[in-house]
C-alpha positions as CSV (number, residue, x, y, z in Angstrom):
1,M,3.6,2.3,37.9
2,T,2.1,1.4,34.6
3,V,4.0,1.2,31.3
4,I,2.1,1.1,28.0
5,L,4.0,-0.4,25.2
6,T,3.1,0.8,21.8
7,P,4.3,-1.4,18.9
8,S,6.6,0.5,16.5
9,G,5.0,-1.0,13.4
10,P,1.6,-1.9,12.1
11,E,-0.5,-4.4,13.9
12,L,-0.4,-8.0,12.7
13,R,-4.2,-8.2,12.4
14,L,-4.0,-5.3,9.9
15,L,-1.2,-6.9,7.9
16,V,-3.0,-10.2,7.5
17,S,-6.1,-8.3,6.3
18,L,-4.5,-6.2,3.6
19,A,-5.5,-6.6,0.0
20,S,-3.1,-5.6,-2.8
21,W,-3.0,-5.2,-6.6
22,T,-0.2,-4.4,-9.0
23,W,-0.1,-3.1,-12.6
24,P,2.3,-1.2,-14.9
25,G,1.5,2.3,-15.9
26,T,2.9,5.5,-17.3
27,S,4.2,8.5,-15.3
28,P,3.3,12.1,-16.3
29,D,6.8,12.4,-17.9
30,G,6.1,9.3,-20.1
31,R,8.2,6.8,-18.2
32,E,6.9,3.3,-17.5
33,V,6.3,2.8,-13.8
34,A,5.0,0.0,-11.6
35,H,2.0,0.7,-9.4
36,I,0.9,-1.0,-6.1
37,L,-2.5,-0.5,-4.5
38,I,-2.9,-1.6,-0.9
39,T,-6.2,-1.5,0.8
40,H,-7.9,-3.5,3.5
41,N,-10.7,-6.0,3.1
42,P,-14.0,-4.7,4.4
43,P,-14.4,-5.1,8.2
44,F,-16.8,-7.8,9.2
45,T,-18.5,-6.3,12.3
46,G,-18.9,-3.3,14.5
47,P,-20.1,0.2,14.0
48,D,-16.7,1.7,14.6
49,A,-14.8,-0.8,12.5
50,A,-14.3,1.5,9.5
51,E,-12.8,4.3,11.7
52,A,-10.6,1.8,13.5
53,V,-9.3,0.3,10.3
54,E,-8.6,3.8,8.8
55,A,-6.6,4.7,11.9
56,R,-4.6,1.5,11.4
57,M,-4.1,2.3,7.7
58,R,-2.8,5.8,8.6
59,R,-0.5,4.1,11.1
60,L,0.7,1.8,8.3
61,S,1.4,5.0,6.2
62,D,3.4,6.5,9.1
63,S,5.5,3.3,9.6
64,L,6.6,3.6,5.9
65,G,7.6,7.2,6.4
66,G,4.3,9.0,5.8
67,L,2.5,8.9,2.5
68,A,1.1,12.1,0.9
69,N,-2.4,13.0,-0.3
70,S,-3.1,13.8,-3.9
71,R,-2.4,17.5,-3.5
72,A,1.1,17.1,-1.9
73,P,4.4,16.1,-3.6
74,V,4.8,12.3,-3.6
75,R,7.2,11.2,-0.9
76,E,10.0,8.8,-1.2
77,L,9.4,6.1,1.4
78,A,11.6,3.8,3.3
79,R,13.3,1.1,1.3
80,C,10.6,-1.5,1.7
81,L,10.5,-3.5,-1.5
82,Q,12.5,-6.7,-2.1
83,V,12.7,-8.6,-5.4
84,V,13.3,-12.3,-4.9
85,G,13.4,-14.2,-8.1
86,G,10.1,-13.4,-9.8
87,Q,8.4,-12.2,-6.6
88,V,8.2,-8.8,-5.0
89,L,7.8,-8.6,-1.2
90,M,6.9,-5.5,0.8
91,S,8.3,-5.1,4.3
92,F,7.0,-2.9,7.0
93,P,9.3,-1.3,9.6
94,G,8.7,-2.6,13.1
95,T,7.5,-6.1,11.9
96,A,9.1,-9.2,10.4
97,R,6.0,-9.9,8.3
98,K,6.3,-9.3,4.6
99,L,3.5,-8.8,2.1
100,R,3.9,-10.9,-1.0
101,L,2.6,-8.7,-3.8
102,P,0.6,-10.2,-6.7
103,T,3.0,-10.1,-9.6
104,R,3.5,-11.1,-13.2
105,R,7.1,-11.4,-14.5
106,P,7.0,-8.2,-16.6
107,W,5.8,-6.2,-13.6
108,A,8.5,-7.7,-11.3
109,E,11.1,-6.9,-13.9
110,L,9.8,-3.3,-14.1
111,V,10.2,-2.9,-10.4
112,A,13.7,-4.3,-10.5
113,R,14.7,-2.1,-13.5
114,N,13.3,1.1,-11.9
115,S,14.3,0.2,-8.3
116,E,10.9,1.6,-7.2
117,A,7.1,1.5,-7.6
118,V,4.4,4.0,-6.9
119,L,2.5,3.0,-3.8
120,L,-1.2,3.9,-3.5
121,L,-2.7,3.3,0.0
122,G,-6.4,3.3,0.0
123,L,-8.2,4.4,3.2
124,D,-11.5,2.8,2.2
125,P,-12.0,-1.0,2.1
126,L,-11.9,-3.0,-1.1
127,P,-12.3,-6.7,-1.2
128,Q,-9.3,-8.7,-2.5
129,T,-11.8,-10.3,-5.0
130,A,-12.4,-7.0,-6.8
131,Y,-12.0,-7.1,-10.6
132,A,-10.4,-4.5,-12.9
133,A,-13.4,-2.4,-13.5
134,R,-14.2,-2.2,-9.8
135,I,-10.6,-1.3,-9.0
136,D,-10.8,1.5,-11.6
137,T,-14.0,2.8,-10.0
138,Y,-12.4,2.6,-6.5
139,L,-9.4,4.6,-7.6
140,D,-11.5,7.3,-9.3
141,D,-13.8,7.6,-6.2
142,A,-11.0,7.5,-3.7
143,L,-9.0,10.1,-5.6
144,A,-12.0,12.4,-5.9
145,A,-12.7,12.0,-2.1
146,D,-9.0,12.4,-1.2
147,R,-9.0,8.9,0.3
148,L,-5.7,7.8,-1.4
149,L,-2.2,8.3,0.0
150,F,0.8,8.2,-2.4
151,G,4.4,7.4,-2.0
152,R,7.4,6.0,-3.9
153,A,8.4,2.6,-2.5
154,R,12.1,1.8,-3.2
155,I,14.0,-1.5,-3.4
156,R,16.2,-2.2,-0.4
């Protein structure tokens, strides 16, 4: 008899390869909201690497409660944000590892004040070294190609 154990959360190798950015913005109703973009760094080798990483990113989405594409209503995700002093940490169900988000004090205060942030999960790679103009282009291209998943991440 063979038993295959499937981990309940995202794989550690994906979590350590995530890239993230944060910024304040405005919602359609004019409220100030915090945004989080999470992508993965480009894979180094292998012809099937992009497909494998996309599958892992979709599994990451599922572990958070399932993010929506741009044409669906934005879903409220599991309570996965934690504000500790001036830092904001994101946890993933099924793993003890937390992602420390890049923050500035006003952004962390916005997350604490609103008790949530808009999470954008990019299915295509973007290196952590990307600068603001490259991130804007990435967001425009990913939105047009329906390669972004959206959710509302809440504070625990």
